C-alpha positions in Angstrom: 66.5 117.9 112.1 67.0 116.2 115.5 70.8 115.1 114.7 71.7 118.7 113.4 70.3 120.1 116.5 72.1 117.6 118.6 75.0 118.5 117.0 75.0 121.8 117.4 74.4 121.2 121.5 77.7 119.2 121.6 79.3 121.6 119.0 79.7 124.2 121.9 81.3 122.1 124.2 85.1 123.0 123.3 86.9 119.7 124.3 84.2 117.5 122.7 85.1 119.2 119.2 88.4 118.4 120.0 88.0 114.7 120.6 85.8 114.9 117.9 88.3 116.8 115.5 91.3 113.9 116.7 88.5 111.1 115.5 87.6 112.5 112.1 91.3 113.2 111.0 92.2 109.8 112.3 89.4 107.9 110.7 90.2 109.7 107.2 93.6 108.7 107.5 92.2 104.9 108.4 90.1 105.5 105.3 93.3 106.7 102.7 95.8 103.9 104.0 93.3 100.8 103.7 92.7 101.8 99.9 96.3 102.5 99.6 96.8 99.3 101.0 94.6 97.2 98.7 95.4 99.6 95.4 99.4 98.9 96.4 98.3 95.1 96.2 95.5 94.3 93.7 96.2 97.4 91.1 99.9 97.9 91.0 101.2 97.6 87.7 104.1 95.6 88.2 102.1 93.3 90.2 100.4 90.4 88.9 98.3 90.0 92.2 97.2 86.7 93.4 93.9 85.5 95.7 96.4 84.7 98.3 98.1 88.2 98.2 94.7 89.8 98.8 93.7 87.7 101.3 97.0 89.2 103.3 95.4 92.4 102.8 92.4 91.7 104.6 94.1 89.9 107.0 96.5 92.6 107.4 93.5 95.1 107.6 91.0 93.0 110.3 93.5 90.6 112.5 94.5 93.4 114.8 90.8 93.8 115.2 90.1 90.5 116.2 93.0 89.4 117.9 93.7 92.9 120.1 90.4 93.9 120.9 89.3 92.3 123.8 92.7 93.1 125.2 93.0 97.0 124.5 90.8 98.0 127.4 93.7 96.0 130.0 96.0 99.1 128.7 93.6 101.9 128.0 92.7 101.7 131.8 96.4 102.6 132.6 97.5 105.1 130.2 96.3 108.3 129.6 93.8 108.1 126.8 95.0 112.0 125.8 98.4 110.5 125.4 97.3 107.0 123.4 95.6 109.7 120.8 98.9 111.7 120.9 101.7 109.4 121.0 99.2 106.4 119.0 98.9 108.8 115.9 102.9 109.9 116.2 103.6 106.6 115.9 100.9 105.7 113.3 102.8 108.9 111.4 106.1 107.4 111.3 104.9 103.6 110.7 103.0 104.9 107.3 105.8 106.9 106.5 108.0 104.0 106.8 105.6 101.9 105.0 105.6 104.7 101.6 109.5 104.6 102.5 109.3 100.4 101.7 106.9 101.0 98.7 109.2 103.3 97.1 112.6 100.6 97.8 110.4 97.6 96.4 111.6 95.1 99.4 109.9 92.0 99.7 106.5 91.4 100.3 106.6 90.3 103.9 108.4 93.2 105.1 105.7 95.5 103.7 102.9 93.7 104.8 104.8 94.0 108.3 105.0 97.3 108.4 101.0 97.8 107.3 100.1 95.7 110.0 101.8 97.5 112.4 99.9 100.7 111.1 96.5 98.8 111.7 97.3 97.1 115.0 98.1 100.7 116.7 94.8 102.1 114.8 92.9 99.3 117.4 94.3 101.4 120.2 93.7 104.7 118.9 89.7 103.9 118.0 89.2 101.8 121.7 90.3 105.6 122.9 88.3 107.3 121.5 85.6 105.8 122.3 86.7 105.8 126.1 87.2 108.9 126.4 84.1 110.1 125.4 82.1 110.4 128.5 84.6 112.6 129.7 84.2 115.5 127.3 80.1 115.8 127.4 77.7 116.8 130.4 75.3 114.3 131.5 73.8 110.9 130.2 71.6 112.7 127.8 74.3 114.0 125.6 76.3 111.4 126.0 73.6 109.1 124.3 74.0 112.2 121.5 77.4 111.8 121.5 78.0 108.2 121.0 74.9 108.4 118.2 76.9 111.1 116.4 80.6 110.5 117.2 81.1 107.0 115.3 78.7 108.0 112.5 80.8 110.7 111.4 84.0 108.6 112.0 82.6 106.3 109.6 81.9 109.0 107.1 85.1 110.5 107.4 86.6 107.3 107.0 84.3 106.8 103.7 86.0 110.4 102.4 89.2 109.7 103.3 88.9 106.1 101.3 87.4 108.5 98.4 90.2 110.7 98.7 92.6 108.0 98.4 90.9 106.7 95.0 90.8 110.2 93.6 94.3 110.4 94.0 95.5 107.0 92.9 93.2 107.7 89.4 95.4 110.9 89.2 98.4 108.6 88.0 100.4 105.7 88.1 103.3 105.2 90.6 101.5 107.3 93.1 100.9 104.6 96.1 103.4 106.1 98.0 101.9 109.5 97.8 98.8 108.4 99.1 100.5 106.2 102.0 101.8 109.8 102.7 98.9 112.1 102.7 97.8 109.4 105.4 100.8 109.6 107.7 99.9 113.5 106.8 96.6 113.1 108.5 97.7 110.9 111.2 100.1 113.8 112.4 96.9 116.2 112.1 95.0 114.1 114.4 98.3 114.1 116.8 98.3 117.6 116.9 94.5 117.8 117.1 95.2 115.8 120.7 97.2 119.0 122.1 94.6 120.9 122.6 93.3 118.7 125.6 95.0 118.8 128.8 96.7 115.4 129.4 94.4 114.5 132.2 91.5 115.5 130.6 90.3 112.2 129.2 91.4 109.9 132.3 91.5 107.2 133.4 91.3 108.6 137.0 95.0 107.9 138.4 93.3 107.3 141.7 91.9 104.1 140.7 93.5 101.3 141.9 94.1 98.6 139.1 95.2 95.1 139.1 98.5 94.2 137.4 98.8 93.7 133.9 99.5 90.2 134.2 96.2 89.5 136.3 94.2 92.0 134.1 95.2 89.8 130.8 94.3 86.8 132.3 91.2 87.9 134.0 90.1 89.0 130.4 90.8 85.6 129.3 88.4 84.3 131.6 85.9 86.9 130.8 85.7 85.5 127.2 85.5 82.3 128.2 82.8 83.0 130.6 81.5 84.8 127.8 81.3 81.5 125.7 79.8 79.7 128.4 77.2 82.0 128.8 76.3 81.5 125.3 76.3 78.4 125.6 73.3 78.9 127.7 71.5 80.6 125.9 70.6 79.5 122.4 68.6 82.8 121.2 72.0 85.1 121.1 74.3 82.0 120.2 72.1 81.5 116.9 71.6 84.8 116.2 75.9 85.2 116.5 76.4 82.0 114.4 74.0 83.5 111.6 75.8 86.8 111.4 79.3 84.8 111.4 78.2 82.7 108.3 77.0 86.0 106.5 79.9 88.1 107.3 81.8 84.9 106.0 79.7 84.8 102.9 80.0 88.6 102.2 83.9 88.7 102.5 84.4 85.6 100.0 82.3 87.7 97.4 84.3 90.8 98.1 87.4 89.0 97.3 86.0 87.6 94.3 84.9 91.1 93.0 88.2 92.5 93.7 90.0 90.0 91.7 87.0 90.0 88.7 87.7 94.2 88.9 91.2 93.5 88.5 91.5 91.1 85.8 87.7 90.3 84.4 86.5 93.5 84.1 88.9 95.9 82.9 92.0 96.5 80.6 94.1 98.9 82.7 94.7 98.6 86.2 93.2 102.4 86.6 89.4 101.2 84.9 90.1 98.3 87.0 90.4 100.6 90.7 87.4 102.8 88.9 85.2 99.8 88.9 86.2 98.8 92.7 85.5 102.3 94.2 81.9 101.7 92.2 81.4 98.7 93.6 82.5 99.9 97.3 80.3 102.9 96.5 77.3 100.6 95.7 77.6 98.4 98.3 77.8 101.1 101.0 74.6 102.4 99.7 73.2 99.1 100.6 74.3 99.3 104.2 73.0 102.8 104.5 69.6 101.3 102.7 69.9 98.6 105.8 70.2 101.3 108.4 66.6 102.8 107.3 65.1 99.5 106.3 65.9 97.4 109.2 63.9 98.7 111.9 60.8 98.6 109.7 61.6 95.1 108.7 62.2 93.9 112.4 58.8 95.3 113.6 57.0 93.3 111.4 59.0 90.0 110.9 61.1 90.1 114.0 65.1 89.8 114.4 65.2 86.3 113.1 62.7 87.0 110.4 64.5 89.9 108.9 67.8 87.8 109.1 66.1 85.0 107.4 65.1 87.3 104.8 68.3 88.5 104.1 69.9 85.4 104.0 67.5 83.6 101.6 68.2 87.0 99.5 71.6 85.9 99.7 70.6 82.5 98.4 68.8 83.6 95.7 70.8 86.1 94.1 74.0 85.0 94.4 73.5 82.4 91.8 71.1 83.9 89.8 73.4 87.2 89.1 76.9 86.0 90.3 77.4 83.1 87.7 77.0 85.7 84.8 80.7 87.1 86.3 79.4 90.4 84.3 79.8 94.0 86.3 75.9 94.5 85.6 74.6 92.0 87.7 77.3 91.8 90.2 76.5 95.7 91.0 73.2 94.9 91.5 74.4 92.2 94.1 76.4 94.2 95.8 73.9 96.5 96.5 71.1 94.2 98.3 74.1 91.5 99.9 75.2 95.3 101.4 71.3 95.4 102.7 71.9 91.7 103.9 74.8 92.1 105.7 74.2 95.2 107.6 71.2 94.1 108.3 71.5 90.7 109.6 74.5 92.8 111.7 72.2 95.2 113.2 69.2 92.5 114.4 71.9 90.4 116.0 73.1 93.8 117.8 69.4 94.2 119.1 69.2 90.1 119.8 72.4 90.3 121.9 71.4 93.6 123.7 68.1 92.2 124.7 69.1 88.5 125.8 72.0 88.5 127.3 72.7 89.7 130.9 73.9 92.9 131.3 77.2 91.5 133.7 78.0 89.1 130.5 76.9 91.8 127.7 80.5 93.3 127.3 82.1 90.1 127.0 79.7 88.9 124.9 80.4 92.0 122.4 83.9 91.4 122.7 83.6 87.4 121.1 81.1 89.2 118.9 83.8 91.6 117.5 86.5 88.7 117.3 83.9 86.8 115.3 82.8 89.1 112.9 86.3 90.2 111.8 87.6 86.5 112.1 84.6 85.6 109.5 86.4 88.0 107.2 90.0 86.7 107.2 88.6 83.0 107.0 86.9 84.1 103.9 89.6 85.8 102.6 91.6 82.4 102.7 89.3 80.1 101.9 88.5 82.5 98.7 92.4 82.5 97.9 92.3 78.5 97.6 89.2 78.3 95.2 89.4 81.3 93.3 90.9 81.0 89.5 93.5 83.9 88.5 91.1 85.8 86.6 88.2 85.9 89.8 85.8 83.5 88.6 84.9 80.4 90.5 81.5 78.6 90.4 82.7 76.4 93.1 83.0 79.3 95.5 79.5 80.6 94.0 78.3 77.0 94.7 79.5 76.7 98.6 78.2 80.6 99.3 74.4 79.8 98.1 74.7 77.0 100.2 76.0 78.8 103.2 73.2 81.3 102.7 70.5 79.0 101.9 71.4 76.9 105.2 71.0 80.0 107.6 67.8 80.8 105.8 66.6 77.1 106.7 67.9 76.8 110.1 66.4 80.1 111.3 63.0 78.8 110.0 63.5 75.6 111.7 63.9 77.6 115.2 61.5 80.1 114.3 58.9 77.4 114.4 60.5 75.5 117.1 
């Protein structure tokens, strides 16, 4: 009820409504585009997808977040954020339309990947611009707290809804990948139009504020990341939390690639059936993420943050060999739920540890490093899985590696708590 009341208060603000609408349309388009990319790479009838191709798709989706993330603020503090939303989404509209044309044309894979990478790279600037603009459309700190709680959650739900819409369109018939990408382009265009409802100067930054030259700012960002690493080296608590979340994210990424290949080749006789199974698996894992948001505060209060991370890792160490080695849909779905819960529970706990144990002056830089590690771990996992998986997605060796990593995190955290 509190969330509904808070949302009503915020929705009375015209500029907040406009910014929220731009976010919802933009992130819904992201969900459509990401599912379209995965479906085209993995489930196109004409493609004999390999684990390496899936790894490439994961890199396209996540590398821009890893590599561009720390540097987006440098440019966002110089460009009018409303214009970033407008021209960023218009650019993504054109790039997505170009990607759809490449799908129809049957061009070499590298050209398709380059086009898709361009779309996801621009996305990083748009999302950062949406977050940076939020204080300019609310009144006071109390409303800002409400907005920070509600807007990102609403955006995530929009992305999920967009992904579900893309799944539905993709299952409606074959050879519709280009149309799904065009749907994403249309939503990007709608987001750009929504940005026009706001005045160009509304979202900042203040033009009177003196900014260093771009080169100086970029070098300062690099130095800041190095300082953040040094700060972590001096503090065992947040450093160990970041190591734990990176390893657990790596394990989750490797298992995700395995499930993709199993859905495509081992659990289905047709591409549509495989895509439906993948959609069910994603939904079950997402339910685990949601459950983590409910359970984690209670678990941390009783076990401490590190104790709950250790439990999440222990669940992985037990479930991966006991359920995964069947390579069957039922056990894998059960594992997907629990591992989704454990992965998100670990992230929530790590967020708390970093926020509470890192000096305020270094917190932003440490979270920038956190963002890089979190996404790079998934990309690295995709690469390792590509080397170890068989064409049908089965690999007892990969499950063994993941089990050892989960167990290693569990043992390390038990020793840390006792020490």
